[in-house]
gemmi code that builds the backbone of each chain (N, CA, C; Angstrom):
import gemmi

chains = {
    "A": [
        ("UNK", (-11.454, 9.545, 12.714), (-11.096, 8.267, 12.303), (-9.540, 8.053, 12.465)),
        ("UNK", (-9.215, 7.085, 12.158), (-7.285, 6.736, 11.864), (-7.244, 7.423, 10.812)),
        ("UNK", (-5.961, 8.276, 10.884), (-5.034, 8.586, 9.692), (-3.660, 8.687, 9.493)),
        ("UNK", (-3.099, 8.757, 8.717), (-1.661, 9.313, 8.657), (-1.200, 10.627, 7.927)),
        ("UNK", (-0.271, 11.341, 8.291), (-0.192, 12.273, 7.533), (1.480, 12.472, 7.424)),
        ("UNK", (2.012, 12.391, 6.271), (3.395, 12.801, 5.911), (3.882, 13.886, 5.375)),
        ("UNK", (5.135, 14.130, 5.306), (5.593, 15.415, 4.975), (5.736, 15.304, 3.176)),
        ("UNK", (5.169, 16.157, 2.543), (5.648, 16.626, 1.058), (6.419, 16.591, 0.586)),
        ("UNK", (6.515, 15.945, -0.671), (7.608, 15.723, -1.404), (7.785, 16.520, -2.417)),
        ("UNK", (8.569, 16.502, -3.875), (9.572, 15.547, -3.519), (10.559, 15.758, -2.736)),
        ("UNK", (11.558, 14.981, -2.118), (12.645, 15.283, -1.352), (13.803, 14.930, -2.344)),
        ("UNK", (14.762, 16.033, -2.476), (15.872, 15.848, -3.221), (17.464, 15.952, -2.607)),
        ("UNK", (17.808, 14.912, -2.397), (19.130, 14.527, -1.543), (20.513, 14.708, -2.553)),
        ("UNK", (21.603, 14.855, -2.384), (22.619, 14.470, -2.609), (22.973, 13.069, -2.282)),
        ("UNK", (23.704, 12.114, -3.063), (24.390, 11.172, -2.419), (25.130, 11.178, -1.125)),
        ("UNK", (24.989, 10.294, 0.037), (25.455, 10.368, 1.599), (25.132, 11.565, 2.257)),
        ("UNK", (23.778, 12.137, 1.772), (23.244, 13.187, 2.832), (22.309, 12.459, 3.844)),
        ("UNK", (22.080, 12.820, 4.603), (21.114, 12.485, 5.841), (19.693, 12.589, 5.247)),
        ("UNK", (18.784, 11.679, 5.618), (17.313, 11.899, 5.263), (16.591, 11.552, 6.450)),
        ("UNK", (15.353, 12.527, 6.693), (14.591, 12.423, 7.266), (13.070, 12.564, 6.902)),
        ("UNK", (12.200, 11.329, 6.860), (10.818, 11.832, 6.267), (9.761, 11.715, 7.244)),
        ("UNK", (8.939, 12.724, 7.797), (8.344, 12.742, 8.813), (6.686, 12.067, 8.289)),
        ("UNK", (6.705, 11.623, 9.763), (5.026, 10.757, 9.596), (4.654, 10.973, 10.933)),
        ("UNK", (3.535, 11.421, 11.071), (2.354, 11.522, 12.233), (1.121, 10.956, 11.783)),
        ("UNK", (0.759, 10.537, 13.001), (-0.413, 9.364, 12.686), (-1.690, 9.880, 13.924)),
        ("UNK", (-2.760, 9.648, 13.447), (-4.018, 9.641, 14.587), (-4.616, 8.271, 14.704)),
        ("UNK", (-4.588, 7.779, 15.491), (-5.385, 6.419, 15.501), (-5.707, 6.135, 17.150)),
        ("UNK", (-6.775, 5.232, 17.189), (-7.175, 4.938, 18.303), (-6.273, 3.459, 18.674)),
        ("UNK", (-6.090, 3.554, 20.139), (-5.035, 2.454, 20.908), (-3.946, 2.657, 20.024)),
        ("UNK", (-2.918, 1.728, 20.241), (-1.855, 1.864, 19.558), (-1.134, 0.410, 18.773)),
        ("UNK", (-1.704, 1.100, 17.324), (-1.196, 0.007, 16.323), (0.322, -0.143, 15.940)),
        ("UNK", (0.502, -0.885, 15.464), (1.561, -1.251, 14.918), (1.753, -0.042, 13.822)),
        ("UNK", (3.138, 0.212, 13.180), (2.959, 1.104, 12.421), (4.191, 0.460, 11.318)),
        ("UNK", (3.903, 1.076, 10.287), (4.953, 0.538, 9.029), (5.564, 1.662, 7.986)),
        ("UNK", (6.548, 1.398, 7.591), (6.691, 2.131, 5.993), (6.877, 1.246, 5.242)),
        ("UNK", (6.176, 1.557, 4.296), (6.493, 0.935, 2.694), (7.013, 1.609, 1.659)),
        ("UNK", (7.995, 0.930, 0.553), (8.622, 1.555, -0.209), (8.147, 1.104, -1.639)),
        ("UNK", (8.174, 2.076, -2.292), (7.838, 1.874, -3.903), (8.736, 2.073, -4.897)),
        ("UNK", (9.711, 1.158, -5.336), (10.644, 1.505, -6.318), (10.014, 1.714, -7.864)),
        ("UNK", (10.667, 2.174, -8.639), (9.811, 2.583, -9.998), (9.898, 1.528, -10.666)),
        ("UNK", (8.307, 1.106, -11.207), (8.284, 0.022, -11.850), (8.163, -1.396, -10.851)),
        ("UNK", (8.079, -1.211, -9.710), (7.914, -2.135, -8.768), (6.578, -2.064, -7.898)),
        ("UNK", (6.175, -3.652, -7.287), (4.932, -3.127, -6.482), (5.225, -2.753, -4.834)),
        ("UNK", (4.840, -2.022, -4.168), (4.918, -1.751, -2.776), (5.698, -2.992, -1.799)),
        ("UNK", (6.614, -2.506, -1.303), (7.347, -3.667, -0.545), (7.335, -2.911, 1.060)),
        ("UNK", (7.155, -4.038, 1.899), (7.762, -3.469, 3.265), (9.053, -3.256, 3.916)),
        ("UNK", (9.083, -1.919, 4.369), (10.364, -1.333, 4.447), (11.090, -1.992, 5.809)),
        ("UNK", (9.967, -1.499, 7.074), (10.290, -1.944, 8.210), (8.923, -1.480, 8.871)),
        ("UNK", (8.781, -2.247, 10.389), (7.823, -1.940, 11.192), (8.241, -1.621, 12.643)),
        ("UNK", (7.191, -1.209, 13.297), (7.335, -1.244, 14.861), (5.896, -1.636, 15.412)),
        ("UNK", (5.766, -2.700, 16.278), (4.662, -2.717, 16.815), (4.152, -2.176, 18.224)),
        ("UNK", (5.317, -1.501, 18.801), (4.504, -0.995, 20.112), (5.482, 0.253, 20.437)),
        ("UNK", (5.081, 0.998, 21.503), (5.703, 2.220, 21.688), (7.049, 2.062, 22.245)),
        ("UNK", (8.203, 2.927, 21.488), (9.356, 2.621, 21.830), (10.082, 2.016, 20.852)),
        ("UNK", (9.148, 0.880, 19.898), (10.004, -0.024, 19.304), (10.685, 0.966, 18.111)),
        ("UNK", (11.818, 0.433, 17.643), (12.844, 0.718, 16.696), (12.721, -0.316, 15.850)),
        ("UNK", (12.232, 0.190, 14.231), (12.159, -0.654, 13.329), (13.195, -0.329, 12.491)),
        ("UNK", (14.245, -1.498, 11.729), (15.457, -0.919, 10.857), (15.602, -1.774, 10.027)),
        ("UNK", (15.912, -1.370, 8.815), (16.296, -2.465, 7.624), (17.081, -1.437, 6.543)),
        ("UNK", (17.791, -2.055, 6.052), (18.483, -1.201, 4.684), (19.171, 0.039, 4.878)),
        ("UNK", (19.343, 0.066, 6.522), (20.105, 1.092, 7.012), (19.166, 2.156, 7.176)),
        ("UNK", (17.718, 2.216, 7.301), (16.946, 2.884, 7.374), (16.345, 2.790, 9.003)),
        ("UNK", (15.888, 3.658, 9.479), (15.521, 3.515, 11.185), (14.052, 4.113, 11.085)),
        ("UNK", (13.060, 3.913, 12.134), (12.208, 4.466, 12.544), (11.781, 4.157, 13.914)),
        ("UNK", (11.566, 5.146, 15.003), (11.098, 4.753, 16.018), (9.453, 5.304, 16.762)),
        ("UNK", (8.896, 4.414, 16.792), (7.521, 4.453, 17.401), (7.529, 5.499, 18.554)),
        ("UNK", (7.122, 6.465, 18.344), (7.072, 7.603, 19.205), (5.627, 7.872, 19.541)),
        ("UNK", (5.046, 7.294, 20.997), (3.636, 7.481, 21.606), (3.362, 8.981, 21.790)),
        ("UNK", (4.209, 9.686, 22.178), (3.864, 10.793, 22.649), (4.422, 11.973, 22.079)),
        ("UNK", (4.389, 11.785, 20.792), (4.481, 12.881, 19.794), (3.723, 11.887, 18.446)),
        ("UNK", (3.252, 10.981, 18.595), (2.477, 10.267, 17.428), (3.311, 10.380, 16.340)),
        ("UNK", (4.405, 10.115, 16.443), (5.179, 9.992, 15.267), (5.895, 8.759, 14.786)),
        ("UNK", (6.402, 8.747, 13.345), (7.316, 7.424, 13.118), (7.826, 7.991, 12.055)),
        ("UNK", (8.755, 8.666, 12.592), (9.763, 9.584, 11.174), (10.937, 8.402, 10.566)),
        ("UNK", (11.065, 8.363, 9.481), (11.803, 7.399, 8.589), (13.504, 8.358, 8.629)),
        ("UNK", (14.328, 7.585, 8.982), (15.669, 8.526, 8.685), (16.646, 7.435, 7.972)),
        ("UNK", (17.500, 7.897, 7.763), (18.820, 7.131, 7.329), (19.932, 8.246, 6.905)),
        ("UNK", (21.132, 7.366, 7.629), (22.295, 8.571, 7.932), (23.300, 8.948, 6.500)),
        ("UNK", (22.781, 7.949, 5.448), (23.607, 8.147, 4.352), (23.150, 7.405, 3.147)),
        ("UNK", (22.045, 8.152, 2.389), (21.499, 7.791, 1.435), (22.447, 7.463, 0.216)),
        ("UNK", (21.694, 6.447, -0.865), (22.457, 5.950, -1.811), (21.173, 6.452, -3.550)),
        ("UNK", (21.742, 6.601, -4.318), (20.840, 6.787, -5.449), (19.933, 5.891, -5.927)),
        ("UNK", (20.019, 4.625, -5.129), (19.652, 3.443, -5.247), (18.021, 3.387, -4.276)),
        ("UNK", (18.285, 4.482, -3.510), (17.129, 4.692, -2.520), (15.947, 5.537, -3.179)),
        ("UNK", (16.160, 6.061, -4.313), (15.000, 6.868, -4.900), (13.947, 6.117, -5.272)),
        ("UNK", (12.987, 6.412, -4.391), (11.623, 5.576, -4.400), (10.547, 6.569, -3.817)),
        ("UNK", (9.277, 6.086, -4.039), (8.354, 6.624, -3.056), (8.298, 5.923, -1.540)),
        ("UNK", (8.001, 6.859, -0.948), (8.175, 6.188, 0.549), (6.463, 6.353, 1.449)),
        ("UNK", (5.903, 5.319, 1.974), (4.602, 5.392, 2.568), (4.418, 5.067, 3.812)),
        ("UNK", (4.323, 6.013, 4.824), (3.847, 5.362, 6.171), (2.407, 4.706, 6.152)),
        ("UNK", (2.192, 3.415, 7.158), (0.868, 3.194, 7.125), (0.811, 2.758, 8.440)),
        ("UNK", (-0.497, 2.450, 9.014), (-0.815, 1.759, 10.034), (-2.170, 0.832, 9.711)),
        ("UNK", (-2.276, -0.150, 10.620), (-3.834, -1.178, 10.297), (-4.363, -0.503, 11.292)),
        ("UNK", (-5.715, 0.097, 11.069), (-6.558, 0.249, 12.318), (-7.436, -0.949, 12.712)),
        ("UNK", (-7.484, -2.084, 11.999), (-8.010, -3.315, 12.173), (-7.604, -4.344, 11.383)),
        ("UNK", (-7.922, -5.444, 11.869), (-7.465, -6.601, 10.684), (-7.904, -6.419, 9.204)),
        ("UNK", (-6.850, -6.470, 8.572), (-7.450, -6.690, 7.238), (-7.584, -5.239, 6.328)),
        ("UNK", (-6.756, -4.312, 7.074), (-6.955, -2.970, 6.038), (-5.761, -2.081, 6.725)),
        ("UNK", (-4.840, -1.773, 5.749), (-4.193, -0.574, 6.011), (-4.354, 1.040, 5.810)),
        ("UNK", (-3.860, 1.540, 6.389), (-4.359, 3.204, 5.875), (-2.747, 3.594, 5.769)),
        ("UNK", (-2.562, 4.694, 4.453), (-1.664, 5.079, 3.946), (-1.440, 6.291, 4.116)),
        ("UNK", (-0.278, 7.077, 4.100), (-0.109, 8.325, 4.120), (0.140, 8.504, 2.493)),
        ("UNK", (0.261, 9.865, 2.004), (-0.024, 10.201, 0.862), (1.398, 9.827, -0.176)),
        ("UNK", (2.342, 9.609, 0.426), (3.676, 8.940, -0.129), (4.417, 10.154, -0.053)),
        ("UNK", (5.825, 10.061, -0.188), (7.083, 11.083, -0.068), (8.017, 10.732, -1.402)),
        ("UNK", (8.336, 11.360, -2.448), (9.081, 11.018, -3.288), (10.273, 11.194, -2.679)),
        ("UNK", (11.477, 10.396, -2.992), (12.874, 10.866, -2.632), (13.418, 10.837, -4.030)),
        ("UNK", (14.244, 11.781, -4.335), (15.468, 11.802, -5.397), (16.900, 11.824, -4.865)),
        ("UNK", (17.549, 11.005, -5.125), (19.038, 10.880, -4.833), (19.860, 11.168, -6.372)),
        ("UNK", (20.767, 12.276, -5.715), (21.432, 12.649, -6.842), (22.686, 12.061, -6.715)),
        ("UNK", (23.441, 11.698, -7.924), (25.081, 11.211, -7.735), (26.061, 12.398, -7.251)),
    ],
    "B": [
        ("UNK", (3.944, -19.164, -8.631), (5.067, -18.053, -8.881), (5.260, -17.831, -7.237)),
        ("UNK", (6.304, -16.631, -7.236), (7.126, -16.369, -6.056), (6.364, -15.129, -5.520)),
        ("UNK", (5.684, -14.123, -6.416), (5.218, -13.247, -5.781), (3.675, -12.894, -6.269)),
        ("UNK", (3.118, -12.094, -5.782), (1.527, -11.779, -6.617), (1.934, -11.250, -7.645)),
        ("UNK", (0.848, -11.710, -8.719), (0.630, -11.347, -9.916), (-0.689, -10.987, -10.468)),
        ("UNK", (-0.538, -9.623, -10.869), (-1.778, -9.024, -11.331), (-1.555, -8.844, -13.069)),
        ("UNK", (-2.982, -9.157, -13.580), (-3.164, -8.820, -14.493), (-4.185, -8.244, -15.359)),
        ("UNK", (-4.472, -7.691, -16.202), (-3.461, -7.218, -17.295), (-2.739, -6.042, -16.386)),
        ("UNK", (-1.396, -5.511, -16.881), (-0.780, -4.684, -16.450), (-1.126, -3.227, -16.620)),
        ("UNK", (-1.573, -2.954, -17.663), (-2.218, -1.929, -18.493), (-3.514, -2.391, -19.089)),
        ("UNK", (-4.675, -1.368, -18.626), (-5.798, -1.457, -19.160), (-6.888, -0.384, -19.438)),
        ("UNK", (-7.143, -0.093, -21.050), (-7.412, 1.183, -21.399), (-9.258, 1.059, -21.720)),
        ("UNK", (-9.940, 1.244, -21.033), (-11.268, 1.011, -21.260), (-12.365, 2.555, -21.908)),
        ("UNK", (-12.984, 2.162, -22.625), (-13.696, 3.531, -22.971), (-14.953, 3.804, -21.812)),
        ("UNK", (-15.281, 4.780, -21.647), (-16.308, 4.794, -20.505), (-17.719, 4.063, -20.723)),
        ("UNK", (-18.207, 3.852, -19.771), (-19.175, 2.826, -19.734), (-18.999, 1.317, -20.172)),
        ("UNK", (-17.743, 0.915, -20.406), (-17.343, -0.362, -20.780), (-17.207, -1.288, -19.064)),
        ("UNK", (-17.180, -2.567, -18.968), (-17.074, -3.262, -17.636), (-15.396, -3.706, -17.972)),
        ("UNK", (-14.903, -3.917, -16.784), (-13.438, -4.442, -16.761), (-13.308, -5.324, -15.888)),
        ("UNK", (-12.377, -6.343, -15.874), (-12.239, -7.574, -15.031), (-10.681, -7.286, -14.759)),
        ("UNK", (-10.457, -7.206, -13.345), (-8.914, -7.108, -13.227), (-8.722, -8.602, -12.287)),
        ("UNK", (-7.394, -8.985, -12.483), (-7.153, -10.297, -11.792), (-6.023, -10.167, -11.096)),
        ("UNK", (-6.234, -11.090, -9.625), (-5.077, -10.722, -8.530), (-4.909, -12.759, -8.574)),
        ("UNK", (-3.427, -12.748, -8.731), (-3.249, -14.247, -8.365), (-2.466, -13.819, -6.888)),
        ("UNK", (-2.592, -14.271, -5.639), (-1.680, -14.090, -4.688), (-0.936, -15.127, -4.483)),
        ("UNK", (-0.017, -15.093, -3.545), (1.175, -16.163, -3.278), (0.286, -17.361, -2.611)),
        ("UNK", (0.553, -18.547, -3.095), (0.286, -19.619, -2.844), (0.224, -19.964, -1.429)),
        ("UNK", (-1.109, -20.099, -0.887), (-1.248, -20.296, 0.708), (-1.404, -19.095, 1.374)),
        ("UNK", (-1.636, -18.187, 0.630), (-1.938, -16.739, 1.583), (-3.482, -16.507, 1.938)),
        ("UNK", (-3.869, -16.547, 2.969), (-5.067, -16.519, 3.614), (-5.868, -15.149, 3.211)),
        ("UNK", (-5.206, -14.381, 3.211), (-5.776, -12.655, 3.573), (-5.389, -12.079, 1.964)),
        ("UNK", (-6.495, -11.573, 1.439), (-6.067, -10.832, 0.183), (-6.698, -9.628, 0.481)),
        ("UNK", (-6.468, -8.452, -0.143), (-6.716, -7.023, -0.320), (-6.637, -6.452, -1.532)),
        ("UNK", (-7.505, -5.693, -1.772), (-7.515, -4.730, -3.062), (-7.259, -3.195, -2.653)),
        ("UNK", (-6.686, -2.519, -3.153), (-6.288, -1.221, -3.038), (-6.808, -0.140, -4.240)),
        ("UNK", (-6.748, 0.987, -4.289), (-6.717, 1.730, -5.244), (-5.853, 2.937, -5.153)),
        ("UNK", (-5.038, 3.163, -6.251), (-4.033, 4.090, -5.895), (-4.308, 5.304, -6.883)),
        ("UNK", (-4.570, 6.383, -6.595), (-4.930, 7.434, -7.356), (-3.369, 8.003, -8.027)),
        ("UNK", (-3.222, 8.954, -9.086), (-1.982, 9.297, -9.066), (-1.339, 10.315, -8.230)),
        ("UNK", (-0.300, 10.187, -7.801), (0.254, 11.057, -6.543), (-0.519, 10.798, -5.127)),
        ("UNK", (-0.782, 10.017, -4.829), (-1.379, 9.598, -3.667), (-1.044, 8.101, -3.339)),
        ("UNK", (-1.556, 7.759, -1.788), (-1.195, 6.677, -0.924), (-2.396, 5.894, -1.655)),
        ("UNK", (-1.943, 4.550, -1.555), (-3.290, 3.635, -1.684), (-4.287, 3.587, -0.560)),
        ("UNK", (-5.606, 3.410, -1.545), (-6.935, 3.537, -0.613), (-7.267, 1.958, -0.392)),
        ("UNK", (-8.200, 1.575, 0.685), (-8.450, 0.134, 0.883), (-9.398, 0.243, 0.048)),
        ("UNK", (-9.979, -0.982, -0.777), (-11.242, -1.442, -1.296), (-11.900, -2.349, -0.582)),
        ("UNK", (-11.111, -3.559, -0.638), (-11.978, -4.650, 0.237), (-10.638, -5.812, 0.460)),
        ("UNK", (-11.390, -6.583, 1.198), (-10.569, -7.522, 2.322), (-11.130, -9.144, 2.329)),
        ("UNK", (-10.237, -10.244, 1.862), (-10.935, -11.299, 1.862), (-10.109, -12.119, 2.750)),
        ("UNK", (-10.639, -13.058, 3.366), (-10.026, -14.017, 4.350), (-10.574, -15.336, 3.945)),
        ("UNK", (-9.688, -16.072, 3.038), (-9.947, -17.378, 2.446), (-11.143, -16.809, 1.339)),
        ("UNK", (-11.862, -17.590, 1.112), (-13.045, -17.081, -0.212), (-14.195, -16.227, 0.539)),
        ("UNK", (-13.897, -16.019, 2.045), (-14.981, -14.944, 2.686), (-14.737, -13.509, 2.765)),
        ("UNK", (-15.466, -12.601, 1.935), (-15.156, -11.293, 1.632), (-15.571, -10.308, 3.456)),
        ("UNK", (-14.935, -10.261, 3.969), (-14.900, -9.699, 5.240), (-15.089, -8.281, 5.330)),
        ("UNK", (-14.675, -7.420, 4.348), (-14.711, -6.173, 4.496), (-14.712, -5.371, 3.127)),
        ("UNK", (-15.797, -5.050, 2.680), (-15.812, -4.078, 1.568), (-16.432, -2.779, 1.457)),
        ("UNK", (-16.018, -2.025, 2.657), (-16.152, -0.843, 3.248), (-15.826, 0.308, 2.004)),
        ("UNK", (-14.484, -0.164, 1.442), (-13.946, 0.728, 0.689), (-14.372, 0.730, -1.064)),
        ("UNK", (-15.163, -0.073, -1.122), (-15.696, 0.105, -2.516), (-16.481, 1.203, -2.604)),
        ("UNK", (-16.147, 2.043, -3.572), (-16.317, 3.555, -3.987), (-18.133, 3.414, -4.449)),
        ("UNK", (-18.511, 2.554, -4.987), (-19.818, 2.360, -5.548), (-20.130, 0.802, -5.881)),
        ("UNK", (-21.555, 0.873, -6.094), (-22.129, -0.326, -6.232), (-21.764, -1.048, -7.967)),
        ("UNK", (-20.963, -0.376, -8.450), (-20.379, -0.567, -9.736), (-19.197, -1.523, -9.600)),
        ("UNK", (-18.854, -1.395, -8.208), (-17.350, -2.129, -7.930), (-17.632, -3.667, -7.299)),
        ("UNK", (-17.277, -4.612, -8.014), (-17.579, -6.074, -7.108), (-16.244, -6.720, -7.028)),
        ("UNK", (-16.148, -7.538, -5.905), (-14.920, -8.302, -6.046), (-15.133, -9.572, -5.773)),
        ("UNK", (-14.716, -10.833, -5.889), (-14.893, -12.047, -5.461), (-13.692, -12.951, -5.401)),
        ("UNK", (-14.091, -13.951, -4.752), (-12.632, -15.033, -4.395), (-12.962, -16.295, -4.142)),
        ("UNK", (-13.967, -16.748, -5.134), (-14.845, -17.789, -4.925), (-14.066, -19.208, -4.307)),
        ("UNK", (-12.631, -19.668, -4.954), (-12.335, -20.757, -4.440), (-10.750, -20.515, -3.370)),
        ("UNK", (-10.785, -18.980, -2.987), (-9.870, -18.848, -1.753), (-8.715, -18.778, -2.504)),
        ("UNK", (-8.307, -18.545, -3.614), (-7.020, -18.204, -4.134), (-7.115, -17.184, -5.367)),
        ("UNK", (-7.454, -16.980, -6.099), (-7.489, -15.813, -7.472), (-8.718, -15.259, -7.014)),
        ("UNK", (-8.501, -13.692, -7.082), (-9.046, -12.723, -6.979), (-9.325, -12.112, -8.239)),
        ("UNK", (-10.953, -11.803, -8.581), (-11.215, -10.731, -9.502), (-11.828, -9.589, -9.095)),
        ("UNK", (-11.552, -8.206, -9.608), (-12.136, -7.065, -9.141), (-13.084, -6.929, -10.416)),
        ("UNK", (-14.104, -6.612, -10.534), (-15.030, -6.186, -11.822), (-15.496, -4.727, -11.328)),
        ("UNK", (-15.263, -3.807, -12.435), (-15.890, -2.482, -12.600), (-16.785, -2.430, -13.781)),
        ("UNK", (-17.875, -2.122, -13.267), (-18.954, -2.343, -14.214), (-19.156, -0.621, -14.675)),
        ("UNK", (-19.795, -0.672, -15.651), (-20.027, 0.968, -16.420), (-19.256, 1.879, -16.084)),
        ("UNK", (-17.602, 1.690, -16.353), (-16.677, 2.195, -16.125), (-17.011, 3.832, -15.956)),
        ("UNK", (-16.116, 5.014, -15.189), (-16.186, 6.181, -15.191), (-14.799, 6.852, -15.330)),
        ("UNK", (-14.829, 7.987, -15.757), (-13.229, 8.506, -15.915), (-12.614, 8.525, -14.479)),
        ("UNK", (-13.403, 8.860, -13.445), (-12.810, 9.144, -12.157), (-12.455, 7.496, -11.565)),
        ("UNK", (-12.496, 6.410, -12.439), (-12.211, 5.347, -11.630), (-11.038, 5.117, -12.525)),
        ("UNK", (-10.173, 5.732, -13.079), (-8.820, 5.734, -13.477), (-7.735, 5.798, -12.376)),
        ("UNK", (-7.287, 4.625, -12.538), (-6.129, 4.740, -11.109), (-5.382, 3.310, -11.296)),
        ("UNK", (-4.301, 3.039, -10.360), (-3.944, 1.799, -10.412), (-4.583, 0.973, -9.510)),
        ("UNK", (-5.042, -0.225, -9.646), (-5.218, -0.938, -8.860), (-4.365, -1.966, -8.062)),
        ("UNK", (-4.153, -1.866, -7.121), (-3.428, -2.733, -6.156), (-3.965, -4.160, -5.322)),
        ("UNK", (-3.186, -5.374, -5.954), (-3.970, -6.417, -5.162), (-2.575, -6.657, -3.765)),
        ("UNK", (-2.754, -7.371, -2.635), (-1.822, -7.715, -1.765), (-2.633, -8.983, -0.930)),
        ("UNK", (-1.442, -9.727, -0.559), (-1.926, -10.702, 0.070), (-1.070, -11.218, 1.456)),
        ("UNK", (-1.442, -11.659, 2.297), (-0.548, -12.018, 3.422), (-0.885, -13.447, 4.089)),
        ("UNK", (0.072, -14.111, 4.869), (-0.238, -15.362, 5.190), (-1.465, -15.822, 6.103)),
        ("UNK", (-1.475, -14.694, 6.916), (-2.561, -14.890, 8.067), (-3.084, -13.465, 7.984)),
        ("UNK", (-4.347, -13.344, 9.222), (-5.139, -12.375, 9.447), (-4.669, -11.521, 10.560)),
        ("UNK", (-3.673, -11.115, 10.592), (-3.175, -10.308, 11.721), (-2.660, -8.741, 11.349)),
        ("UNK", (-2.759, -7.823, 12.358), (-2.460, -6.434, 12.204), (-1.226, -6.380, 12.078)),
        ("UNK", (-0.400, -7.286, 12.300), (0.954, -7.111, 12.415), (1.796, -7.811, 11.117)),
        ("UNK", (0.879, -8.311, 10.237), (1.215, -9.237, 9.183), (1.874, -8.502, 8.102)),
        ("UNK", (2.772, -8.935, 7.353), (3.694, -8.150, 6.537), (2.699, -8.425, 5.068)),
        ("UNK", (2.092, -7.071, 4.445), (1.507, -7.511, 2.991), (2.381, -7.706, 1.810)),
        ("UNK", (2.428, -8.603, 0.933), (2.958, -8.495, -0.153), (2.324, -7.854, -1.282)),
        ("UNK", (2.625, -6.825, -2.012), (2.128, -6.445, -2.983), (2.073, -6.765, -4.336)),
        ("UNK", (1.266, -6.849, -5.672), (1.797, -7.048, -6.694), (1.921, -5.828, -7.457)),
        ("UNK", (2.301, -5.786, -8.343), (2.212, -4.271, -9.296), (1.591, -3.466, -9.909)),
        ("UNK", (0.592, -3.814, -9.831), (-0.594, -3.224, -9.785), (-1.290, -3.522, -11.393)),
        ("UNK", (-2.120, -3.022, -11.667), (-3.174, -2.505, -13.114), (-3.430, -1.241, -13.115)),
        ("UNK", (-3.205, -0.734, -14.082), (-3.085, 0.796, -14.327), (-4.009, 0.763, -15.172)),
        ("UNK", (-5.144, 1.310, -15.139), (-6.978, 1.491, -15.442), (-6.910, 2.896, -16.089)),
        ("UNK", (-7.083, 2.824, -17.263), (-7.456, 4.359, -18.132), (-8.638, 4.217, -18.584)),
        ("UNK", (-9.407, 5.228, -18.126), (-10.839, 5.409, -18.679), (-11.102, 6.595, -19.917)),
        ("UNK", (-11.427, 6.207, -20.989), (-11.535, 7.374, -21.865), (-12.776, 7.941, -22.013)),
    ],
}
model = gemmi.Model(1)
for chain_id, residues in chains.items():
    chain = gemmi.Chain(chain_id)
    for i, (resn, *xyz) in enumerate(residues, 1):
        res = gemmi.Residue()
        res.name, res.seqid = resn, gemmi.SeqId(i, " ")
        for name, pos in zip(("N", "CA", "C"), xyz):
            atom = gemmi.Atom()
            atom.name, atom.element = name, gemmi.Element(name[0])
            atom.pos, atom.b_iso = gemmi.Position(*pos), 0.0
            res.add_atom(atom)
        chain.add_residue(res)
    model.add_chain(chain)
structure = gemmi.Structure()
structure.add_model(model)
structure.setup_entities()
């Protein structure tokens, strides 16, 4: 069945460091891919998405490219801030009405 | 309200008690979802409504779990005879339409602790 695998955390970085959080997927067909973020004490919110192969989703300085050949959707940011500290989830919709999430990667950014 | 609202925020139940968790989706949102999130894990799908119709309940872990959305707006997730393994955060989400590309709006969740 469809699945999502993320790199394990926590990831601890200094402010202004480069961030990569790996995500790979297994899916039938070519579903849209999403990154959701959960800030402390808040609900999950959509960070970015890509709907087809080679699409790049971007938001708030974060980017992720839908790579069909490597079945990956890695999240990157060139310069992280303390306010980026959160849990990040990669997700895909195998069909209408459902999202499959990865296990989440905790990011801690230190000043 | 502006977002998805869930109540209560925290619920402590004794094993064997019944609990009811409420979700108020964003007004006008057609689709409503329930997810279960165990500590340190990603959310796992429980069930999905399109308006008042429950189109998918494949993720409900047992017949102790029941969800309803009778008027196509507010939804209630009921857990009967709670067990310790039911302890988790229960998330509700809604979206405007029933498309795989549609953005989901999540509530802050109800943290259920079964003692």
